[in-house]
C-alpha positions, 0 to 999 in steps of 0.5 A: 331330782334332788341335789343329794340324788344328783351327787350320789349319781355323779359319785356312782358314775365316777366310782364305776369309771375308776373301778373299770380302769382298775379292772382293766389295769389289772388285766393288762399282761406284764411286758416281756422283758428283754434284759436286766437283773433277775428278781427272785421269781426269775423275772428280769428287771430293768438295770437302769432308768428313772420314772416318777409316780405322782398321786393325782387324786385320793377318792373316798366314797363314804356312801359305799363305806357305810354300806359295805365296810365293817368300819363305816367311817374308814375314810380315805387312803392314809398312805398317799396325799394328792400331789405327792410325787415319788421318784423311782429308779430301777433299784427301787422295784426289788426294794418295794417287792421285798419291803413294801415301802418306797423311800419310806412310803408304805405301798399298798400291795393291791396298788403295787400289783397295778403299778408295778408292770407299768413302772417297769415298762416306763423304766425300760422305755426311759432307757430307750428299750424299744421292746418296752411299750407304755402305750395304753389307749385307755390310760395314757394322758395327753402329757404321755404319762400313764394314769392308773387307779388302785383297785380299792372299791371305796377309797381308790387312789389315782396315780400318774407314772411318767418317764423322768 
C-alpha cells in the first residue's frame, strides 16, 4: 500500500470515529433540571456554577472538502484554535442562546447544540447537584472532563468540558 493510501485510510478512520462521537453526543437526552432560572423555552437553567470549555483539536479533512463542499478550499474552523480555553458561568448559557457569542467568541450553532446540554450538566454537578450527571462512558476522559466534537463532517472541533 502506498504512503498516500495509508494517510487517507488513517484520516477516514479518524473521521468516522469523530463522526460517531458527534452523532452519539447529539442523541444524548437533555438532563432533567431540578432547579434554576427559566429560559425563554421554559427550561430551567442552573443558577450558579462554573466550568471550562477547552478546544482540544481542530480537524480539517481537505479530501472530503474537495469532494463534498461547494468551496473545496474551505479550510479548518476559523472560530476556534487548539488550546483555547473559555470559562463559562451559569449566566453565560442564556447569553449564548440569545447572541450566539461567548465572551466575544462566535459559537457555531451546531457546536452549541452538542455542547449546551453537557455544559449545563457540568455546571449543575459543580454546584453539588446530585441529580446532574456528567458521566458518559463514551466521552468521559481520565481527568474527568467530557470530550465532545461538533458535528461538522469536514472540519470538526474536539472540545473538553470540565468543572472549575
